[in-house]
BATORKOL-969561 format. One record per residue (C-alpha): z, y, x; residue in three letters. Coordinates in nm, 3 decimals, decimal comma. Layout:
BEGIN
- Z/Y/X/ALA;
...
//
This chain:
BEGIN
- 0,000/0,000/0,001/MET;
- -0,106/0,338/0,134/LEU;
- 0,217/0,523/0,039/MET;
- 0,471/0,249/0,109/LYS;
- 0,777/0,404/0,274/GLY;
- 0,680/0,759/0,163/LYS;
- 0,916/0,978/-0,043/LYS;
- 0,814/1,290/-0,227/GLY;
- 0,887/1,545/-0,497/ILE;
- 0,642/1,639/-0,773/VAL;
- 0,703/1,967/-0,949/LEU;
- 0,520/2,060/-1,271/GLY;
- 0,475/1,746/-1,483/ILE;
- 0,472/1,851/-1,850/ALA;
- 0,359/1,523/-2,009/ASN;
- 0,135/1,222/-1,938/LYS;
- -0,176/1,437/-1,968/LYS;
- -0,063/1,664/-1,677/SER;
- -0,261/1,657/-1,355/ILE;
- 0,074/1,636/-1,176/ALA;
- 0,142/1,316/-1,361/TYR;
- -0,190/1,175/-1,243/GLY;
- -0,102/1,249/-0,884/ILE;
- 0,256/1,113/-0,925/ALA;
- 0,127/0,791/-1,081/LYS;
- -0,135/0,740/-0,808/ALA;
- 0,133/0,788/-0,541/CYS;
- 0,374/0,556/-0,718/ARG;
- 0,100/0,288/-0,761/ASP;
- 0,053/0,299/-0,385/GLN;
- 0,422/0,246/-0,310/GLY;
- 0,570/0,595/-0,289/ALA;
- 0,925/0,670/-0,400/GLU;
- 0,933/0,981/-0,621/LEU;
- 1,153/1,250/-0,759/ALA;
- 1,026/1,488/-1,031/ILE;
- 1,148/1,810/-1,182/THR;
- 1,174/1,963/-1,531/TYR;
- 1,180/2,323/-1,642/LEU;
- 1,454/2,321/-1,904/ASN;
- 1,642/2,094/-2,145/GLU;
- 1,346/2,064/-2,380/ARG;
- 1,128/1,923/-2,104/PHE;
- 1,408/1,706/-1,966/GLU;
- 1,404/1,497/-2,288/LYS;
- 1,021/1,470/-2,272/LYS;
- 1,017/1,373/-1,903/LEU;
- 1,297/1,113/-1,913/ALA;
- 1,057/0,833/-2,021/PRO;
- 0,802/0,938/-1,758/ILE;
- 1,072/0,935/-1,490/ALA;
- 1,166/0,586/-1,603/GLU;
- 0,802/0,477/-1,575/GLU;
- 0,767/0,629/-1,229/LEU;
- 1,085/0,459/-1,111/GLY;
- 1,277/0,778/-1,061/CYS;
- 1,506/0,800/-1,369/ALA;
- 1,796/0,891/-1,138/GLU;
- 1,587/1,152/-0,954/ARG;
- 1,489/1,384/-1,242/LEU;
- 1,606/1,726/-1,138/TYR;
- 1,602/2,070/-1,306/PRO;
- 1,396/2,333/-1,127/CYS;
- 1,291/2,663/-1,279/ASP;
- 1,110/2,823/-0,984/VAL;
- 1,194/3,171/-1,109/SER;
- 1,558/3,094/-1,022/LYS;
- 1,618/3,066/-0,643/PRO;
- 1,951/2,890/-0,707/GLU;
- 1,772/2,602/-0,878/GLU;
- 1,533/2,564/-0,586/ILE;
- 1,831/2,551/-0,350/LYS;
- 1,999/2,297/-0,576/ALA;
- 1,682/2,089/-0,568/LEU;
- 1,691/2,070/-0,192/ARG;
- 2,059/1,962/-0,202/GLU;
- 1,977/1,692/-0,455/SER;
- 1,681/1,559/-0,251/LEU;
- 1,880/1,563/0,068/GLU;
- 2,156/1,367/-0,101/ARG;
- 1,926/1,109/-0,262/ASP;
- 1,644/1,081/-0,010/PHE;
- 1,765/1,237/0,318/GLY;
- 1,407/1,336/0,410/GLN;
- 1,089/1,364/0,208/ILE;
- 0,732/1,323/0,317/ASP;
- 0,541/1,531/0,059/PHE;
- 0,565/1,808/-0,198/ILE;
- 0,328/1,833/-0,496/VAL;
- 0,338/2,180/-0,648/HIS;
- 0,169/2,194/-0,987/SER;
- 0,319/2,508/-1,138/ILE;
- 0,139/2,805/-1,281/ALA;
- 0,210/3,058/-1,552/PHE;
- 0,073/3,389/-1,679/ALA;
- 0,194/3,574/-1,993/PRO;
- -0,040/3,545/-2,288/LYS;
- -0,162/3,906/-2,243/GLU;
- -0,299/3,800/-1,902/GLY;
- -0,530/3,543/-2,056/LEU;
- -0,715/3,756/-2,307/SER;
- -0,846/4,105/-2,372/GLY;
- -0,950/4,357/-2,110/HIS;
- -0,839/4,266/-1,757/PHE;
- -0,755/4,630/-1,676/THR;
- -0,506/4,637/-1,962/ASP;
- -0,283/4,375/-1,797/ILE;
- 0,066/4,518/-1,739/SER;
- 0,234/4,525/-1,402/LYS;
- 0,512/4,307/-1,543/GLU;
- 0,267/4,036/-1,646/ALA;
- 0,094/4,054/-1,311/PHE;
- 0,418/4,019/-1,121/ASN;
- 0,533/3,725/-1,334/VAL;
- 0,203/3,543/-1,280/ALA;
- 0,213/3,597/-0,907/MET;
- 0,577/3,499/-0,876/ASP;
- 0,552/3,173/-1,070/ILE;
- 0,199/3,068/-0,974/SER;
- 0,190/3,175/-0,608/VAL;
- 0,517/3,279/-0,451/TYR;
- 0,694/2,969/-0,583/SER;
- 0,476/2,757/-0,346/LEU;
- 0,607/2,962/-0,054/ILE;
- 0,964/2,958/-0,171/GLU;
- 0,980/2,588/-0,252/VAL;
- 0,822/2,493/0,077/THR;
- 1,051/2,717/0,279/ARG;
- 1,359/2,583/0,103/GLU;
- 1,257/2,219/0,144/LEU;
- 1,119/2,254/0,499/LYS;
- 1,448/2,142/0,664/PRO;
- 1,422/1,803/0,491/ILE;
- 1,044/1,754/0,540/LEU;
- 0,969/1,465/0,776/SER;
- 0,728/1,473/1,068/ASP;
- 0,365/1,468/0,955/LYS;
- 0,455/1,579/0,600/SER;
- 0,220/1,724/0,345/ALA;
- 0,227/1,999/0,077/VAL;
- -0,023/1,999/-0,206/LEU;
- -0,087/2,251/-0,481/THR;
- -0,333/2,283/-0,769/LEU;
- -0,598/2,556/-0,815/THR;
- -0,916/2,613/-1,015/TYR;
- -1,264/2,753/-0,971/TYR;
- -1,161/3,064/-1,167/GLY;
- -0,993/3,180/-0,848/GLY;
- -1,333/3,198/-0,676/VAL;
- -1,569/3,308/-0,955/LYS;
- -1,527/3,484/-1,282/TYR;
- -1,440/3,249/-1,573/ILE;
- -1,410/3,394/-1,925/PRO;
- -1,057/3,416/-2,058/ASN;
- -0,903/3,311/-1,726/TYR;
- -0,839/3,668/-1,629/ASN;
- -0,498/3,708/-1,457/LEU;
- -0,471/3,342/-1,373/MET;
- -0,795/3,368/-1,178/GLY;
- -0,640/3,635/-0,958/VAL;
- -0,329/3,428/-0,915/ALA;
- -0,533/3,122/-0,811/LYS;
- -0,730/3,338/-0,561/ALA;
- -0,399/3,440/-0,405/ALA;
- -0,278/3,081/-0,413/LEU;
- -0,582/2,959/-0,223/GLU;
- -0,532/3,214/0,053/MET;
- -0,165/3,128/0,055/THR;
- -0,260/2,764/0,125/VAL;
- -0,463/2,875/0,425/LYS;
- -0,203/3,102/0,570/TYR;
- 0,069/2,842/0,516/MET;
- -0,144/2,574/0,676/ALA;
- -0,172/2,781/0,998/GLU;
- 0,194/2,878/0,991/ASP;
- 0,330/2,531/0,933/LEU;
- 0,072/2,335/1,130/GLY;
- 0,267/2,367/1,451/ARG;
- 0,549/2,179/1,278/ASP;
- 0,319/1,900/1,173/GLY;
- 0,314/2,011/0,808/ILE;
- -0,020/2,003/0,629/ARG;
- -0,093/2,229/0,328/VAL;
- -0,388/2,169/0,094/ASN;
- -0,500/2,237/-0,259/ALA;
- -0,706/2,053/-0,512/ILE;
- -0,945/2,257/-0,728/SER;
- -0,980/2,040/-1,034/ALA;
- -1,240/2,075/-1,300/GLY;
- -1,130/2,158/-1,657/PRO;
- -0,902/1,890/-1,814/ILE;
- -0,726/1,897/-2,151/LYS;
- -0,369/1,966/-2,041/THR;
- -0,084/2,163/-2,189/LEU;
- -0,162/2,454/-1,958/ALA;
- -0,529/2,453/-2,060/ALA;
- -0,428/2,499/-2,426/ALA;
- -0,354/2,868/-2,349/GLY;
- -0,712/2,941/-2,236/ILE;
- -0,942/3,075/-2,504/GLY;
- -1,261/2,878/-2,583/ASP;
- -1,146/2,591/-2,361/PHE;
- -1,363/2,345/-2,549/SER;
- -1,668/2,548/-2,457/PHE;
- -1,552/2,541/-2,094/MET;
- -1,540/2,163/-2,106/LEU;
- -1,890/2,139/-2,253/LYS;
- -2,031/2,384/-1,998/TRP;
- -1,881/2,196/-1,705/ASN;
- -2,006/1,862/-1,827/ALA;
- -2,356/2,004/-1,888/ALA;
- -2,393/2,163/-1,549/HIS;
- -2,194/1,952/-1,303/ALA;
- -2,415/1,719/-1,104/PRO;
- -2,226/1,419/-1,241/LEU;
- -2,293/1,544/-1,596/LYS;
- -1,939/1,478/-1,718/ARG;
- -1,585/1,602/-1,703/ASN;
- -1,318/1,454/-1,478/ILE;
- -0,998/1,263/-1,550/THR;
- -0,638/1,301/-1,432/ILE;
- -0,677/0,959/-1,263/GLU;
- -0,959/1,097/-1,045/GLU;
- -0,757/1,400/-0,951/VAL;
- -0,454/1,178/-0,898/GLY;
- -0,638/0,955/-0,649/ASN;
- -0,757/1,263/-0,457/SER;
- -0,403/1,403/-0,460/GLY;
- -0,265/1,077/-0,327/MET;
- -0,515/1,086/-0,044/TYR;
- -0,417/1,438/0,050/LEU;
- -0,045/1,361/0,077/VAL;
- -0,106/1,027/0,254/SER;
- -0,166/0,956/0,618/ASP;
- -0,538/0,906/0,539/LEU;
- -0,576/1,283/0,548/SER;
- -0,366/1,332/0,860/SER;
- -0,619/1,578/1,012/ALA;
- -0,685/1,770/0,693/VAL;
- -0,506/2,101/0,629/THR;
- -0,586/2,442/0,479/GLY;
- -0,853/2,289/0,257/GLU;
- -0,945/2,354/-0,106/ILE;
- -1,063/2,012/-0,215/HIS;
- -1,289/2,022/-0,525/TYR;
- -1,257/1,743/-0,781/VAL;
- -1,494/1,883/-1,049/ASP;
- -1,792/1,653/-1,066/GLY;
- -1,970/1,886/-0,820/GLY;
- -1,967/2,188/-1,055/PHE;
- -1,867/2,421/-0,771/ASN;
- -2,193/2,366/-0,580/ILE;
- -2,415/2,494/-0,860/MET;
- -2,571/2,837/-0,810/GLY;
- -2,728/2,846/-1,158/MET;
- -2,742/2,620/-1,464/PRO;
- -2,960/2,312/-1,441/ALA;
- -3,259/2,396/-1,663/VAL;
- -3,500/2,143/-1,810/GLU;
- -3,850/2,215/-1,941/PHE;
- -4,024/2,072/-2,251/ASP;
- -4,385/1,962/-2,267/GLU;
- -4,496/2,325/-2,325/ASN;
- -4,310/2,452/-2,019/GLY;
- -4,037/2,618/-2,226/LYS;
- -3,700/2,609/-2,048/PRO;
- -3,381/2,492/-2,217/HIS;
- -3,034/2,388/-2,113/ILE;
- -2,935/2,033/-2,205/ALA;
- -2,580/1,979/-2,322/TRP;
- -2,514/1,610/-2,296/ASN;
- -2,848/1,542/-2,464/GLY;
- -2,817/1,827/-2,712/GLU;
- -3,000/2,161/-2,689/ASP;
- -2,801/2,477/-2,738/ARG;
//
């Protein structure tokens, strides 16, 4: 098993449709020992069965990353229960509703600060707090999206946060590389998750991605999970500072794939249907 003997923490599982769950399950299937976190009491009840499934019912810890004391308590719990850990999976992002709709220039400073704090700075803060218990050749992984590189309708403030997150990955990779710590991100294609529910016209986004990605389909949390497992395993021991796309190839496309009928008229095919 690729992850046998490895121990790690996964932050950000909301339910079994979460990308973080896909990564956690892939790591567990390959022999890793896990700990997971929950945001509040409501999520604790939802995550208890998942923790049981992942073999970490006794390692389900509270962690609201907006509260430094909870991040510190997380380190103490991990040190007590694991001693050292080999990887961190950070799958946490949030923007107030006003940041995901309307005119971008109408976003308040408060909403901007909240999005950057939860979605970006938390990666720095969690990694810094847990660094003393990270083993040699450890790995940090976070989750991003193509909306941090190109404009995506209704992604708005979260796109800016993801852009900042991607550069944070690169700067952290250089900063921590001398200590043997690798830092990478997965840029996953659109998946129906709890977080995605807050994005307007998300069903259209799914159709667009499936129509124009080279693989002509959307991706699954299992596929992202396997890529995540690779990036926190020793298989990727020389990989750091990378934004690894798992999106069916959508990110390589410079323009929509257009087909032509018998009269030379162009049209875009949507899974066999013209729109």
